[in-house]
Steps between C-alpha positions, in 0.01 A plus 500: 500500500764757401414454132132551576572825685717625214206444266276689741736796510531498123123514469489786748755694298305440181180626656670815628663575166171454320346777707158502669282192472178590326178442690376264233808276532351259753711206375815692600368555851405133527852408388649708783280320751594158361871583523474626857286204604740250345794664676311485830410133455856400409651687794240361737601149395868577552439651843290200607808281444714706740507384860432797728513758221653828625257778588666728246411261218141444610450873559620595152283229349191618688554855378529376143188290548311803633607705199375219274161512671497878460587454132198274457271758660643780287436295186142439607459878527685556170742724691788478254748718689447321832515160331841581354629629834380194690650271237840669522489491880406132500788417265746692716390315813505164323846565358627596846342183639666286235838663565470425872412136427801464270723657764365262764557196278858611430564540873363152575720354226812671635422385854456143383842473339700542825279235661575261213871578524504423874321170442739401223804592709364281778459217250860540383625487858296188569631332185859585590461343844337191356773478237770525765339217695496272196851605403630412848333159491644429155853596606482315834396179329723534192205532263608667177233755411548819294331800661642747244168546310330581830766757591457669161122512535525656846754752373276597208193524723687731738625721216154524344345581836756774564418643155128499576427226246239322709372267228847384394607448861186298567574270207858439614380427853244252369774323301733497801220361713440217253874430485512464879206263500668287232830511689326392818339204324834398348681514834218314672520225237875464552446495875255212471739306276792549736310434821495128433876508433559704818701759305300793635468598861174436680473866598529632146270232364239608751554864401435419137182313580386785722564750223308286256198488727488849644710764327442464131450854377174618361534581134503874435257598225628781284 
């Protein structure tokens, strides 16, 4: 949309530099109307995709739309001066509308990032607690399992999140989540093998089975 408006403004500048539009130059007047109409249609589509569009945006758009209608009437009357004025006014209103839409989109994007960061931080905390539970079970029952890769993934996710690297943090969290699921399965398998040999306590065996059934983490999609 920005590129389209730049083209519009360039055309406006060209028309001004070329001086008055001659009365016989109907194609030029029709071109102005096509440009204004296209700008109106494109903006109308963009606005329709905004939930509860601000009054300021809709008001600017309506003024630009009114100027476009006035442009059409001026062309019908072959009023060259009025046509040019209405065209310039329409472009100014449409440009202001587009700027407001871009500003709104930027604000929504900035608001979304803190929400994502909070959600990811919550996921990290949940993973750490789940990891500590599995680590405790492994230590209590003398199960040799290396949690170092998990610790590194959590550390990287935390660093990326602190640096505002949402995508990178999300990927590390997804990997850590998968690691925990694999670790859980491995510990549960060992628990089943040892249960028959009575080398694992009944309490911890039950905890593993409970974890397997109810607390397996949902995979985080980056």
